[in-house]
Every structure is written in C-alpha cells, then in structure tokens.
N, C-alpha and C positions, 0 to 999 in steps of 0.2 A: 584597575586590571586593563591591558588592552583588548580592546573591544575586537580586534582577530583574534587576542589569544581565545576572550573566552567564547565567543563562536567554535572553534574548534574543539575547544572541551567541552562543549553543550552538545552540539550534533557529533562529536566522537563518542559520545555517550548513548544517543541515539541510535548509530551503526553500530556502537556494542551489543546492545538488544538484540537490535536486528540478527546478528553472528549467531546469538545465545539461543534464539528461537529457532533460528535454522541448524544449530547444533541437538535439536530434539531427533533428528533423524538419526542420529548416530546411537538411538535409545529404542528404535523400532525397527521392528525385523517386519522383512519383505516377502510376505505369496502370493505365487501366481495363482493359486488355486483359492487364495480367499477373496472374492471379486466383492462380498460386502464390507471388507475392511476398506478397499479402495474407493467404494462410494462413500466411504465415511469422511474421509479426505478430502475427498474431491467435493463434497460438500460442507465441509469444514472450511474450507479455502472459499469455495461460494458466500458462506453465511458471515465469514470475519469481511470480505470484500465489500458483501451489501452494507453492513454497519460503518464501516470504515467511509464506505461513502458518503453515508449520510451524514453521521457524527462530527466526522473529522475532516470533510470537503465540503457538503453540501449546506450544512447548517453554518457553520462559522462563515461560508460566501454570502449566506441573505444577510448574515448578523452586519459583517464588514460594510458591504452594498450600504445596508440601513444607515453606521452609522457616519458613512460617506457623502450621504443627502442624495444618493442614487433611487430607482425605483428597486426596493431589495431584492423581487424572483428576475428581475431582467438579467444578469450577472449569471445568476445560477443555472438560469435556464439555456442562452445565447453558450458558455462555457459548456454544460453540458452536453448541446446538441453538437457544438465543433469538437469534442471526446471522442464523440459515438462516431463523427464523420471521417475524425484523422483516425480512427484504429478499425475502422470498417476499411479504407484505403490502405493503411498498411498492409490490413491481414490480405486485401486484391493482389498489392504490390511483392508480397515475399510468398509466391509458391512455395520455397522450402519449407514454412510451416503448417503445411496442411501433403507431408508425405502419405501414399497411400496405404489403406489400413496392410493390404499383404503385399509384401515383399520391401527390403529397404527398412526407414527407421519404423517405428509406432505412429500411430494417428496420435496418442495420445502426449508423445513430443512436442506435438501441434500444438495443443491446448495448454501444454505448460510452458511452452515459450513465450504467448501470448500471454499467461497471469504473468509470469516473470515480467515482462515489460511492462503491464497495468499497472503492477504495484512499484514497480522501480518510478515510474512516473505519477502516482500515489505520491510517493516520497520526496520528488521534489521539491513540492510547494509547502510540505512539511519542513523539509530542511529549510528552506526560504523563510517560512515563519521562527524559526526558531532563528535565525540570523536576525530578520528584521526586531524580535524584541531585543536581543541583545543590544543593538546596534541604537536602541530607544531608550535603553539605561543609562542611566547616571550613577557615577559612580558614590557619589553624594547624598546618593536617595536609596535605602536599602529596599524600599519595598519594590522598585523597578527593578534591580536584582534578584529579587525575592521572583519576583513574577514570571522574570526570565529563566527561573533555574527551575520553577516547578514546570513551564511549559513544557522544558526538554525531558524532564522526570516522566510527565506527562507520554509526550509522543513516545518515550522511551519504550515506558511500560505499554502501550500500543505495539511497537513494535516486534514485540514479543511472538504473539501468537503469527503475525503476518509473515516471519520469518520461518515458521514453520509452514505455513501458508503454502509455503512456495517447495520448502526442500520436502513433503512428506510425499506429498502427489508425484515430485519428479522422480522420487526415492521408486514410487511404487510401477513408474511407469518404465522401469528397468535400470536408471541410472545408478552409478556408482553412490553409494553414502556422501562420496568425500565429495563428488562431483554436483550433489544436491548440493550439499553442506557450500560451495563455493556460490553457485548460483544465489540462493538465498542471502548468503551474508552480503554477495554485492551487490543486490537490490536497494539494501540500506548505503552503499558507500555516495549515492550521490546527494545525501545530506549534508554530510562536513561541504563538501566542494559547492553546493548552492548555497548553503549557510553563510559559505566565506564569501563569496560573490554578492551575495545580499547586502552585506555587510558594506562591502565597498561601493554598491550602487543602492543604498538604503533609501535615498530621495527619490528615487526614480520605479522602486519594486512597489510601494504596498498602493499606489493607486491600481495596481492591476490585478492584485493579489485573490478579491473575491471569482474574477476570470478564471483565474489559474487553477485556484481551488476547483470550482465547477468541471472545467478542462478536465482534471485527473481523475474526478468520478465519473464524468460521461465513461473513461476509457474503461476506467475498472467495473461499470454494470456493461456494459457490450460486449467482456469478455466474461461475466458471471452470465450471462442470459444464451449467450453466443454456444460457449465452449461450455463451461460448469457445471451447469445443470443438465445439459442434453448427456455429457460425458457421465453425470453421475447415476444417470438413468433412474428419475426418482419414483417413475411409476412402476420400477419392479422392487418391489418389498420395502422398508421402509429406514434400515442404514442409511443411505443417502441424504432423504429429508432430516433426521435426527441429526445427521454430522451438518447439515446446515443451520437446523435449529442451535445447535452446540457451539457454532461460530459462529453466528449474531449475537446469542446473548452475551458470552466473552467478551466479546470487542464492544457490546453497546454498555454494558456493566464498566470496561475500562474507560470508554469517553467520555460516560455522564460522572464517574466516579471523580477521573484526575481533568472533566474539562474545565 
C-alpha cells in the first residue's frame, strides 16, 4: 500500500479517537452550582496532560536521543525549556486569552484556550511519529507494518481521554456542547496533517524528533502549572486532587500498556 495512504489511514484513526473522546461532552451535564464537578474536570485534564508529557513525550525523547548517540537528557531538557518559554511568550502576546474575570468572557475561557493550544501542540509530534513509522515500513516486512499499526492504535487510544480533557472543561466554562466538541476534535486534526508531511520529508524529520517531543512536553506542563492546577483550586476540598489522580492514572496505564 502507498505510504501516503497508509499514513492518512493511521493518523485518521488517531484523529477519530480524539473526536470520540471529545464527544463525551454530549453525555455530561453542566451545573453552574456544582463547583466540585468543575474541579474534577480541570484536575482530570491536568492529570492527563502530566502523564502524557512524561510517558508520551519526555521518555520517548530521551530514548530516541540515546538511540541517535546524543546525550539522552539534553534534547529533553532543551526542548522542554523551549516549550515553556514559547508558551510564556504566546501567553504574553495574546492578552485576549485572559479576559477580565468580571465583564466580558469568563476567565476560564483563557485557561481553556491555552489547554487547547497545548494539547494541539502535543498532537503534532504524535502525528509525526506515526507518519515516520509508516514511512519506515516495508511492504515486504510484516513486522514493520505491524509495528506502525500498533503505534497508531496506541496513540489513538491515548487520544480518547485527551479529547475529553479539552471538551469537558470547555463546556464547564459555559461553551455549548457542540462548540466544545468541535474544539476538542479539531485539536487532533493536526495529526493527519503532520503525519502526511512527515512521510514526504521522512529523511529530515527523524533527527529532530527528540527535540520536538520535549518541546510539546514543556508547553503542556506550562499550562498545567500556570492554569489548570490554580483554576482547579486543589486546596479547596479534594475533588480537584482526585481529578488529577484519576486523569494521571488513566493516561499512565494507557501509555505503559500500549507503549
């Protein structure tokens, strides 16, 4: 099968799972008086992003750097710092993401927008990883094809809670279910796009993958520390903390079991 078509099928599957995860928002009720529920959703998103940063991004970055003869921790460290600085600059240059708490859009929309942006960034290297795996397959080698398929299935299943981690908090901030679903689903559309681009430029992408993975991890961790955890009010009751633990455990299990 043509590698471009294989890449589109594989990354299309990962995008579909992101959309399915986002569709969870249609089955959840929003209650303005249920602040603990909102804390759970925010905490869940934080837990998913922390676990994804470690197991989906930083550990693969370290492993790939070692395989290429680099100092294993160097790309992970430099890429992570670059991701944090990039999102700090993005946050500083985009004041519309932080509307005043009184009057205008709710403050939560700013935090949610940053979450969407960070998870979308995280999906870019994942799509590239699938595209690279497909580009390296050989039709005569069933093992390489199976490995690429397994990677796509694993990333796709991991994308399910990530889609929910976007759409549920967005809905809790006041966004309609349909718009929250669209935002969550569209965060995964970058995977087919960058997966296809990677197939076309496979020879040049592999060398920078460790840096890209760590860059996305830094961006995600910035959002968790700067936005999600403070908004979850973890010191006020245990609902937000339980949400963090739940999201972290679910994502950790998926990453380790499917990695």
